[in-house]
C-alpha positions as CSV (number, residue, x, y, z in Angstrom):
1,M,-5.7,-16.3,33.1
2,E,-7.8,-17.9,30.1
3,Q,-9.3,-14.2,29.5
4,E,-5.9,-12.8,29.5
5,K,-5.3,-14.7,26.4
6,D,-8.1,-13.9,24.9
7,N,-7.6,-10.3,25.1
8,F,-4.0,-10.7,23.7
9,W,-5.0,-12.6,20.4
10,L,-7.7,-9.4,20.6
11,Y,-5.2,-6.8,20.8
12,I,-2.9,-8.6,18.1
13,G,-5.6,-8.7,15.7
14,G,-6.9,-5.4,16.3
15,I,-2.8,-3.7,15.8
16,I,-2.5,-5.9,12.4
17,I,-6.1,-4.7,11.3
18,A,-5.3,-1.0,12.1
19,T,-2.1,-1.3,10.6
20,V,-3.7,-2.7,7.0
21,V,-6.0,0.1,7.2
22,G,-3.6,2.4,8.1
23,V,-1.4,1.4,4.8
24,F,-4.3,1.3,2.8
25,L,-5.0,5.4,3.8
26,L,-1.3,6.4,3.6
27,K,-1.3,4.9,-0.4
28,S,-4.4,6.1,-1.4
29,R,-3.3,9.4,0.0
30,E,-0.2,9.3,-1.9
31,M,-1.7,7.8,-5.2
32,E,-4.2,10.7,-4.9
33,S,-1.2,13.7,-4.6
34,V,0.1,12.6,-8.0
35,P,-2.6,13.3,-11.1
36,A,-3.6,10.3,-13.3
37,K,-2.1,12.0,-16.4
38,A,1.3,12.4,-14.7
39,Y,1.3,8.7,-13.4
40,E,0.4,7.3,-16.8
41,E,2.8,9.3,-18.5
42,T,5.4,8.3,-16.3
43,R,4.4,4.4,-16.6
44,A,4.4,4.7,-20.8
45,Q,8.0,6.1,-20.1
46,V,9.0,3.3,-18.2
47,E,7.7,0.7,-20.6
48,K,9.1,2.6,-23.4
49,Q,12.8,2.9,-21.6
50,I,12.3,-1.2,-20.5
51,Q,11.3,-2.0,-24.3
52,N,14.3,0.0,-25.8
53,A,16.8,-1.8,-23.2
54,K,15.7,-5.1,-24.5
55,P,18.4,-6.2,-27.0
């Protein structure tokens, strides 16, 4: 019984680690698909709109 309990937490830990790694891989791949210049331009436009919206 004790060995089964230990394996349970190993499986849970493995699933959590795999999920975190998968999210980071997908996020980095998504950022690569957007050119850096386009990202910076979009960010600048959003900041400008936020400044204009403030009274």
